[in-house]
KOLTOR-861222 format. One record per atom (N, C-alpha, C, CB): residue in three letters; x, y, z. Coordinates in steps of 0.02 Angstrom, whole numbers, plus 50000, padded with zeros to 5 digits. Glycine has a CB too. Example, Ala and Ser with C-alpha at 12.3 -4.5 7.8 and 13.67 -1.06 7.14 Angstrom:
residues 2
Ala506604971650390Ala506154977550390Ala506604983550390Ala505654977650452Ser506424988850354Ser506844994750357Ser506455000250394Ser507044997050286
end
This chain:
residues 315
Unk539445865955520Unk539505858655514Unk540065856955464Unk538835855455491Unk540445851755479Unk540955849455433Unk540905841855426Unk541665851555458Unk541135839555369Unk541125832455353Unk541835829955348Unk540735831055288Unk541945823855373Unk542615820955368Unk542545813355364Unk543055822955429Unk543075810055341Unk543085802855338Unk543155799855408Unk543665800455293Unk542845794055417Unk542925790355479Unk543665788455487Unk542475784055481Unk543925789055547Unk544605787155562Unk544635783555629Unk545075793255561Unk545195780355643Unk545285777155707Unk545205782155764Unk545965773755712Unk545455788155753Unk545425793255806Unk544705795455820Unk545845799255786Unk544285795355770Unk543595797655779Unk543125792155803Unk543325800455714Unk543365785855802Unk542915780255814Unk542585780555883Unk543295773755808Unk542955782355935Unk542665782456002Unk542075787256007Unk543195784456053Unk542155793255980Unk541615798255983Unk541025795955941Unk541865805055959Unk541155792855883Unk540615790655840Unk540225784955874Unk540885788255772Unk540575780355907Unk540235774955942Unk539795777555998Unk540745769955970Unk540025782456035Unk539615785256089Unk538985788456061Unk540025790456128Unk539045792056005Unk538455795155974Unk538005789855943Unk538675800255921Unk538305784655913Unk537915779055885Unk537475775955940Unk538385773755854Unk537775774355996Unk537415770956050Unk536865775256079Unk537895768756104Unk536965781856079Unk536435786356103Unk535855786756053Unk536725793356115Unk536015786455988Unk535505787255937Unk535155780755919Unk535805790255875Unk535505775055928Unk535245768555907Unk535235763755967Unk535675765555849Unk534775764756014Unk534775760756076Unk534675753356066Unk534255763356122Unk534395751256009Unk534285744155996Unk534875740855960Unk533645743155955Unk535395744755947Unk535975742255910Unk536625744555944Unk535955744655837Unk536675743156008Unk537265745356045Unk537895741656021Unk537155744156121Unk538435745456013Unk539065742655990Unk539635744456036Unk539215745055918Unk540105739856044Unk540735741556075Unk541185744856023Unk541065735256107Unk541705748156045Unk542175751055997Unk542495745655955Unk542715755256034Unk542655739955986Unk542965734555948Unk542495732055893Unk543145728855995Unk541865731055910Unk541385728555861Unk541285733655805Unk540715726855894Unk541255740055823Unk541165745355773Unk541755745555725Unk541085752155808Unk542355745355752Unk542945745455708Unk542965739455662Unk543585745755750Unk542785733655689Unk542775727555649Unk542265728155592Unk542625721455692Unk541665730555608Unk541125730855559Unk541245736255506Unk540465732155594Unk541555741755525Unk541635747355479Unk542335747355447Unk541515753955515Unk542845748755486Unk543515749155459Unk543785742355439Unk543975752355510Unk543515736955468Unk543755730255453Unk543395726955394Unk543685725955512Unk542915730255365Unk542555727555307Unk543025727355247Unk541915731855290Unk543055721655213Unk543505721055156Unk543335726155101Unk543465713955127Unk542705728255097Unk542495733055046Unk542525740355071Unk541795731455024Unk542815741455129Unk542875748255156Unk543285752655110Unk543185748055226Unk543025758655098Unk543395763955064Unk543285770355104Unk543165764754989Unk543795774355115Unk543735780255158Unk543175785055137Unk544375784055159Unk543065785855071Unk542555790555048Unk541845788255063Unk542635791754974Unk541775781855080Unk541105779255093Unk540885779855165Unk541085772255073Unk541335781355211Unk541155781555282Unk541305788555308Unk541535776155323Unk540775792355321Unk540845799455337Unk540535801255404Unk540535803555281Unk540845806055437Unk540615808655501Unk540425815955492Unk541155807755557Unk539825817755516Unk539625824855518Unk539755827455588Unk538875825655498Unk540095833055593Unk540275835955658Unk540055843155661Unk541045835455670Unk539875845355722Unk539705852255733Unk540325856555740Unk539285852955795Unk540235862955744Unk540795867555750Unk541205866255814Unk540565874755750Unk540875863355863Unk541225861755926Unk541545854855925Unk540745862255984Unk541515851455869Unk541825844855863Unk541365839155883Unk542435844555904Unk540765840555906Unk540305835155926Unk540045831455864Unk539705838055966Unk539905824955873Unk539665820855818Unk538925822055807Unk539805813355831Unk538735823955746Unk538045825255729Unk537725819355693Unk537985831455686Unk538145815155662Unk537885809455626Unk538445805655591Unk537375811655576Unk538255800055562Unk538745795555530Unk538385791655475Unk539065790755582Unk538725790555420Unk538475786255367Unk539025781555344Unk538195790355307Unk538835775355332Unk539305770255307Unk539025767255244Unk539435764755361Unk539305769255187Unk539105766655122Unk539655762155096Unk538945772455072Unk539475756155075Unk539955751455046Unk539705749154978Unk540075745455094Unk540165747354936Unk540005744754869Unk540555740054847Unk539905750554819Unk540395736154796Unk540885731454768Unk541095733954699Unk540585724254764Unk541755734254689Unk542015736554625Unk542015731054572Unk542725739254634Unk541975724854594Unk541875719154550Unk541265715354575Unk542515714554549Unk541035710654536Unk540435706854557Unk540555703554624Unk540255701554504Unk541125700154632Unk541265696654695Unk541425701454751Unk541845691754685Unk541745707154736Unk541975711754787Unk542585709154823Unk541425713054837Unk542885713354863Unk543485711154900Unk543315706054954Unk543815717154932Unk542685705754974Unk542475700755022Unk542305694054990Unk541875703255061Unk542255693954924Unk542085687754888Unk541365685654894Unk542515682354913Unk540925689854921Unk540245687854935Unk539715690854889Unk540075689455003Unk539925694354836Unk539445697654794Unk539125693054743Unk539765703354758Unk538555695354716Unk538185691754664Unk538065696354605Unk537515688954692Unk537935693254547Unk537805697154487Unk537225702054498Unk537645692554428Unk536685699654528Unk536085703754534Unk536185709654583Unk535505699454557Unk536715709454623Unk536835714854671Unk537355719854648Unk537055711854737Unk537665718554590Unk538235722654571Unk538045729954560Unk538545719854508Unk537435731354540Unk537225738154530Unk537025741854593Unk536655738354483Unk537105738754650Unk536885741754714Unk537465744254755Unk536475736654754Unk537355749654789Unk537765751654846Unk537335750554909Unk537995759254841Unk537665749854965Unk537305748155027Unk537465753155082Unk537505741055050Unk536945756055110Unk537025760355168Unk536965755855230Unk536485766155169Unk537535753355253Unk537545748355306Unk537505751355376Unk538155744055300Unk537595757855381Unk537555761255446Unk537355768455436Unk538215760755484Unk536895770955477Unk536675777955471Unk536325780155534Unk536215778755409Unk536515786055559Unk536155789255614Unk536305796655614Unk536335786055683Unk535855800455644Unk535965807555657Unk535665809155725Unk535665812055601Unk535895814555756Unk535605816755818Unk534935820255804Unk536085821555856Unk534575822055857Unk533945825455849Unk534025832855832Unk533525824755911Unk533475836055816Unk533475843255805Unk533695845355736Unk533905846455855Unk533745852055727Unk533915854855662Unk534615852755639Unk533865862355664Unk535085852355686Unk535755850255667Unk535755843155639Unk536225850755726Unk535355838855669Unk535305832055644Unk534985831755575Unk534895827855692Unk534485835855563Unk534175836055496Unk534675838355444Unk533555840755497Unk535055843455459Unk535565845855412Unk536095840555400Unk535885852355438Unk536295837155454Unk536795831855447Unk536525826155404Unk536995829155516Unk535895824355412Unk535595819055371Unk535625820855297Unk534875817755392Unk535435826955280Unk535465828955210Unk536175828555182Unk535195836055201Unk536655830955221Unk537355830955198Unk537625823855192Unk537785835055246Unk537495819755241Unk537755812855240Unk537445808755184Unk537635809555306Unk536785809155175Unk536455805255124Unk536655807655054Unk535705805555132Unk536715814155046Unk536935816754981Unk537635814254964Unk536925824454981Unk538075814455013Unk538765812255001Unk538785804754985Unk539205813655063Unk538395800755021Unk538375793555008Unk538105792054939Unk537955790055062Unk537575795654919Unk537285794454854Unk537755796554798Unk536625798254848Unk538105802154807Unk538585804354757Unk539165799454751Unk538855811354774Unk539395796854806Unk539935791854806Unk539715785654768Unk540135789954879Unk539105783354780Unk538845777454745Unk538745778754671Unk538185775154777Unk538465784554654Unk538345786254583Unk539005786754545Unk537955792754578Unk539525789554577Unk540175790154545Unk540475783254530Unk540655794154588Unk540275778154568Unk540495771354555Unk540015767654507Unk540555767454621Unk539565771454475Unk539095768754426Unk538605763854456Unk539465765454370Unk538405765054518Unk537885760854549Unk537195763754535Unk538005760354626Unk536715759354526Unk536045761354507Unk535575762354566Unk535755756354461Unk535715758854622Unk535275758954680Unk535675759654744Unk534855752554682Unk535365763154792Unk535615763054861Unk535125758954901Unk535685770454891Unk535375753954936Unk534955749454974Unk535125750055048Unk535035742054950Unk534605750355090Unk534685750655163Unk534335744555192Unk534395757355193Unk534685738855208Unk535385737955192Unk535475731455151Unk535805737755256Unk535255725655178Unk535335719255144Unk536055717755125Unk534905719155082Unk536525720655160Unk537235719455147Unk537465713955194Unk537665725955157Unk537765708755166Unk537885702655205Unk538575702055236Unk537755696855163Unk539045706355216Unk539735705855241Unk539845710955296Unk540245706855184Unk540035708655356Unk540175713255412Unk539585717855425Unk540805717355398Unk538975715055423Unk538395719455434Unk538245719955509Unk537785716755396Unk537945725555527Unk537735726855596Unk536995725255603Unk537875734155616Unk536605727355555Unk535885725755554Unk535685724955481Unk535455731255590Unk535165720955467Unk534985719555397Unk534545724855364Unk534645712955393Unk534265729355404Unk533835734655379Unk533755739855434Unk533135731855356Unk533325744655424Unk533205749755474Unk532655747455522Unk533015756555441Unk532825746855586Unk532335744655635Unk531715749255632Unk532645744755707Unk531135746155630Unk530515750155622Unk530385754555683Unk529925745455611Unk530715753255739Unk530635757555797Unk530995764255789Unk530885754055860Unk531465764655742Unk531805770955729Unk531385775055681Unk532525769755700Unk530815777355705Unk530325780555662Unk530605786955630Unk529695782255701Unk530995790755667Unk531265797055639Unk531745795655582Unk531615801155694Unk532185790755590Unk532655789155537Unk532285786355476Unk533175784055561Unk531775782255487Unk531375779755431Unk531035785555395Unk530845774755456Unk530795790555433Unk530465796355403Unk530965800455363Unk530145800655457Unk531575801255389Unk532095804855352Unk532235801455286Unk532745805355394Unk532305794955286Unk532435791355224Unk531855792155175Unk532545783855239Unk531245791755200Unk530665792455156Unk530645799355124Unk530015791255196Unk530795804555163Unk530785811355137Unk531345812455086Unk530845816355193Unk531865808455090Unk532415809055042Unk532305804754980Unk533065806955076Unk531715801854973Unk531565798054913Unk531695790654917Unk531945800654858Unk531825788054977Unk531915780854986Unk531235777554994Unk532375779355047Unk531155771654962Unk530535767954966Unk530615761855011Unk530305765754896Unk530125760655053Unk530105754655095Unk529865748955051Unk529635755655158Unk530325744055037Unk530155738754989Unk530075731855020Unk530675738454936Unk530185731355085Unk530115724655115Unk530295724655188Unk530545719755078Unk530205718855218Unk530315717955289Unk530785712055301Unk529655716855326Unk531235712855348Unk531665707455372Unk531535706755447Unk532435708855358Unk531545700555472Unk531385699355542Unk531915695055576Unk530705696055548Unk532005696455640Unk532375691955684Unk531875687855724Unk532855695955732Unk532055681755741Unk531605677355778Unk531965674255838Unk531335671755732Unk531575671855885Unk531865668755944Unk531435662955969Unk531965673856000Unk531715659056014Unk531355653456043Unk531605652056113Unk531415647155999Unk531155650556158Unk531345648356226Unk531505640956224Unk530775649856277Unk532095639156246Unk532315632156244Unk532085628156304Unk533065631856237Unk531965631556359Unk531775628056420Unk531045625756415Unk531865632556483Unk530925619556436Unk530245616956437Unk530015614056372Unk529785622356457Unk530405614856318Unk530205611856254Unk530385604456253Unk530545615556195Unk529955600556223Unk530065593356219Unk530515591656160Unk529385589656213Unk531135594056164Unk531585593156107Unk531735585856091Unk532225596756121Unk531835581456139Unk531955574456121Unk531405571456079Unk532055570256183Unk530775572656097Unk530215569756058Unk530155573155990Unk529565570356097Unk530275579655988Unk530245583155924Unk530805580755877Unk530305590755934Unk531395579655906Unk531945577055866Unk531795570055839Unk532585577055907Unk531515565955882Unk531355559155861Unk530855559155804Unk531085555055920Unk530365563655808Unk529865564155755Unk530195566555690Unk529305568955775Unk530665571455695Unk531005573955636Unk531435568555604Unk531425580055653Unk531755564455646Unk532175559055619Unk531755553655585Unk532595555955675Unk531175552355612Unk530745547455579Unk530525549955510Unk530125545955622Unk530385556455506Unk530165559255442Unk530725558955390Unk529935566455452Unk531335560555409Unk531885560755360Unk532145553755344Unk532455564955386Unk532055548955390Unk532245542055375Unk532955540455396Unk532165540755302Unk533115534155402Unk533765531955427Unk534335533155379Unk533735524655444Unk534205534655316Unk534745535755268Unk535075542555277Unk534475535155197Unk534765547055315Unk535035553755324Unk535415554055391Unk534455559055323Unk536045556155387Unk536465556555446Unk536565563955465Unk537145553155434Unk536565565355531Unk536755571855557Unk537475571255581Unk536275574255615Unk537925575055551Unk538635574555567Unk538915581255591Unk539025572155506Unk539325581055642Unk539705586855662Unk540285587755613Unk539965586255736Unk540415593955595Unk540915595255543Unk541605592455559Unk540965602655530Unk541875588855511Unk542555586455511Unk542865587955443Unk542585578855528Unk543515589355441Unk543825591355378Unk543785585955323Unk544545592955390Unk543705579555342Unk543655574455289Unk543005574855249Unk543725567555320Unk542545579255272Unk541925580455234Unk542015585655179Unk541375582655282Unk542605588555174Unk542715594155128Unk542555592555055Unk543425596555134Unk542755586755028Unk542575585454957Unk541825585754945Unk542845578654936Unk541435582654989Unk540705582854980Unk540435589954991Unk540365577955028Unk540765593755036Unk540545600555049Unk540665604954989Unk540895603355111Unk541195603854953Unk541325607754892Unk540745606954842Unk541995605654859Unk540505600854834Unk539935599754789Unk539315603354814Unk539795592254783Unk539205603154879Unk538635606554909Unk538675614054897Unk538595605054985Unk539255616954909Unk539345624254901Unk539245626154828Unk540045626454925Unk539515622154782Unk539455623754711Unk538725623854689Unk539845618754669Unk538335619054713Unk537635618854693Unk537205624154728Unk537345611954708Unk537385625754789Unk536975630454827Unk537045637654802Unk537165630254901Unk537635639554776Unk537735646254748Unk537535651754797Unk537355647054683Unk537845651654856Unk537715656654908Unk538375659854929Unk537355653454970Unk538645664454887Unk539315667254901Unk539355671354965Unk539535671454844Unk538785673954989Unk538815677755051Unk539005673355110Unk538155681155065Unk538855666855106Unk539045662255159Unk539675658355142Unk538475657355172Unk539795657555078Unk540385653855055Unk540765657955004Unk540175646955025Unk541095663355027Unk541475667554981Unk542105664054956Unk541665674255015Unk542445667254910Unk543065664554885Unk543535663054943Unk543405669454835Unk543805656954945Unk544255654954999Unk543905652155060Unk544665660655019Unk543255650455054Unk542875648155111Unk543165641855143Unk542155646855091Unk543525637755103Unk543785631455129Unk544255632455189Unk544155627755074Unk544585638155191Unk545055639355247Unk544695638855314Unk545385646155239Unk544085641355317Unk543705641155379Unk543435634255397Unk543145645955376Unk543495629555350Unk543255622755361Unk543825617655365Unk542765620855306Unk544425620155377Unk545005615755377Unk545115612155444Unk545615619655360Unk544725614055495Unk544775611055561Unk544095608555584Unk545065616255612Unk544075603955632Unk543425601855660Unk543045607855688Unk543535596555715Unk542385607855681Unk541975613355706Unk541365610455740Unk541755618155647Unk541365610755806Unk540815607855846Unk540145611255832Unk540975608355920Unk540165617555812Unk539535621355803Unk539285621255732Unk539635628455826Unk539595617255688Unk539365616655619Unk539135609455607Unk539925618655569Unk538535608655580Unk538245602155566Unk538075601455492Unk537615601055610Unk538115595355467Unk537905593955399Unk537435588055400Unk538505592755352Unk536995587855349Unk536585581955336Unk536895578255276Unk535835583855323Unk537025571855285Unk537305567855231Unk536835562155215Unk538005565355249Unk536725561055151Unk536315555555127Unk536675552255069Unk535595557955107Unk536835545855077Unk537175541955025Unk537815545355002Unk536705540854965Unk538185548155050Unk538825551355036Unk538775558555012Unk539165547454984Unk538175561055002Unk538075567854977Unk537825572455034Unk537575567954918Unk538135578255040Unk537895583255088Unk537295586855058Unk538455588355108Unk536725586655093Unk536115589855068Unk535885595655111Unk535565584655064Unk536195596655169Unk536015602055214Unk536585603955259Unk535405600255255Unk536565609955284Unk537115612655326Unk536825617955373Unk537695615755282Unk537095618355433Unk536875623455480Unk537435624955529Unk536235621255518Unk537425631055556Unk537885633055609Unk537475635655668Unk538395638455584Unk537735634455727Unk537435637655786Unk537995640455829Unk536995632655827Unk537805644855875Unk538295648555914Unk538135647555989Unk538285656155895Unk538485643156022Unk538335641756092Unk538395647956136Unk538795636256119Unk538015648056189Unk538055653656237Unk537625652356297Unk537855660056203Unk537765655856351Unk537365655456412Unk537205662556435Unk537745651556467Unk536585664356441Unk535985660256431Unk535725660356359Unk535435662556478Unk536045664256314Unk535785665256247Unk536245662056196Unk535695672756231Unk535955658356149Unk536325655456093Unk536055658356028Unk536265647656094Unk536445657455975Unk536245659755909Unk536205654055860Unk536725665055884Unk535795654955809Unk535725649955757Unk535795653155689Unk535045646255762Unk536135649755643Unk536185651955575Unk536895654055556Unk535715657555563Unk537005654155491Unk536535652555438Unk536405645055430Unk536785655355372Unk535905643555390Unk535745636655375Unk535505636155303Unk535205633855424Unk535595630355272Unk535425629655202Unk535305622355185Unk535985632555158Unk534775621155148Unk534635614555119Unk534605615455043Unk533955611555146Unk534905610955006Unk534895611454934Unk534175612254909Unk535215605254902Unk534075616454860Unk533395618054837Unk533015611754816Unk533425623054780Unk533345607254782Unk533005601254758Unk532825596354814Unk533445597654707Unk533085597654875Unk532955593154931Unk532485596254983Unk533605591254964Unk532215601954968Unk531775605255017Unk531095602055019Unk531715612755000Unk530755602855076Unk530095599855086Unk530115592855113Unk529735599855022Unk530715590555132Unk530785583755159Unk530925583655234Unk531335580255123Unk530915589455266Unk531035589755338Unk531765590555357Unk530775583655370Unk532215591455308Unk532925591955323Unk533095598255363Unk533325591755259Unk532795603855344Unk532925610055380Unk532695609755452Unk532585615855345Unk532115606755463Unk531855606055531Unk532315601555573Unk531145603155530Unk532565596155543Unk533015591755580Unk533645595455601Unk533195585655537Unk533945599355556Unk534535603255574Unk534385608255629Unk534815606855512Unk533825611755623Unk533635616655672Unk533555613555741Unk532985620155652Unk533175608155746Unk533055604955810Unk533695602055840Unk532525599455803Unk534115599455798Unk534745596755822Unk535175602255853Unk535135593155765Unk535205607955821Unk535585613555848Unk535265616255912Unk535635619155796Unk534605616655914Unk534275618855974Unk534435614256033Unk533515619155963Unk534415607656021Unk534555602856074Unk535275603456099Unk534415595856050Unk535735604256052Unk536445604756072Unk536565611256110Unk536895604456011Unk536245616656089Unk536325623056124Unk536045622556195Unk535985628756086Unk535465619356202Unk535175618656269Unk535615614156313Unk534455615656264Unk535885608856284Unk536345604556323Unk536955608456346Unk536555598456281Unk537135613656309Unk537705617756327Unk537545623356376Unk538015620656267Unk536915623656398Unk536725628556449Unk536305634356424Unk537325631256480Unk536125634556360Unk535725640056334Unk534995639356355Unk535785640456258Unk534695644856372Unk533985645056388Unk533565648056331Unk533875648956452Unk533885651556286Unk533545655256233Unk533985655056171Unk533385662656256Unk533675655156113Unk534045655156050Unk533745660256003Unk534035648056018Unk534165663455964Unk533945668655919Unk534255667655851Unk534115675655947Unk533895669555799Unk534135669355730Unk533975675955697Unk533835663455691Unk534465678955664Unk534365685255630Unk534255684355555Unk534945689755641Unk533935689455525Unk533825689555452Unk533495683055432Unk534505690655413Unk532925681555462Unk532645674855461Unk532135673755405Unk532315673355527Unk532095667555384Unk531535665155342Unk530965663755391Unk531735658555299Unk530575668855407Unk530135668755465Unk529655662855466Unk529755675155468Unk529355661355409Unk528855655955408Unk529135649355429Unk528575655355339Unk529745647855408Unk530075641555428Unk530135641155504Unk530765640955395Unk530345646555534Unk530455646455607Unk529805646355646Unk530875652555628Unk529315650355625Unk528695650355664Unk528345643655660Unk528235655955638Unk528415640055605Unk528135633355602Unk528465628655652Unk528215630555532Unk529055630455675Unk529405626355724Unk529405629455794Unk530125625255700Unk528925633755807Unk528825636255875Unk529205642555892Unk529005631155922Unk529535645755845Unk529885651955857Unk529405657855850Unk530495652755809Unk529625663755871Unk529205669755867Unk529635675655847Unk528835671055934Unk529305680755818Unk529655686655794Unk529855690955854Unk529205690755745Unk530495693255854Unk530735697455908Unk530945704455884Unk531325694055943Unk531035705155819Unk531255711655793Unk531085712155719Unk532015712755805Unk530935718355697Unk530735719255627Unk531115725255598Unk529965720355622Unk531335724455536Unk531715729655501Unk531375731355435Unk532455727355489Unk531405737655416Unk531185739755350Unk531785740155304Unk530815746655353Unk531695737855242Unk532215738255191Unk532035743955144Unk532295731555152Unk532475748955139Unk532345754755097Unk532795754455036Unk532465761255137Unk532555757554981Unk532975758054921Unk532825764554886Unk532835752054874Unk533335766954849Unk533255773054811Unk533635772354746Unk533515779254851Unk533315774254690Unk533655774254626Unk534135780054621Unk533155774454570Unk534705778854589Unk535225783954581Unk535305785554506Unk535895781654612Unk535615791054493Unk535805792654425Unk536565791654419Unk535605799954405Unk536765785654398Unk537485784254398Unk537875788454349Unk537595776954385Unk538505789254365Unk538955792554318Unk539035788154256Unk539655794154351Unk539285791054204Unk539365787254141Unk539795781154153Unk539665791654086Unk539565775554126Unk539925769254137Unk540535768854091Unk539455763154125
end
């Protein structure tokens, strides 16, 4: 077995092995390259391929970290600075796969420790992520992580909803009555940018609004909505039109304004617009599950979040 850095030349073979090992996370080569090599925090030593003597791919690990609090992606937080993230990991079956897992995880942990990171997290990495944690259906990979000293510390869920047959007009009307006539639902326009800056500053969510976020809001955006009350933006949401499947998120309501029905109004408005555009089903990843299930959504996928303490090199 030999280890090497991920390269453009190896990407095709790694994607084929990834798709065989992770059937619930199928990727195209374009998507794989974007998520791995296109990550602003990508470093060659963090993304490794294990190969057999015949050149076949035995496994892959993608470890990323931020050298500054913000990171090159601008999305880091103080509380995450001590973490490295294993954003991608798989091995084939059998003894070769077990050996590859040991080699890949050891290399990833050493890389993180050399950067003075205290924890390896699988994954909770928000920039160019493929999945937010390890799908619980990948029992063998979860077992490998557990045997290597990783602890299962939490659950992340994806949720979905059937849009057909739902009484969205009446639900929307009820949500609007609750929030009152002073609250406006607006499709994003660039003239909202001054109020949006205040919203972003108060929300403190750099994973959604990294350094330079204004560039992405310089043009009208049909799929981005805001809630405005008395000139102040108090809520924001994005949705992703599609046929037959649409996506929702991220979404955010200022903490001091929660509990007033603003999040539900944004959600229902996006659901209605997606259905008007031809969607029959909508999905949201990395979800605040309770909020969605209260609005008729259901869990469609579950991930385990693993973590392991490291012994960092001297700071």
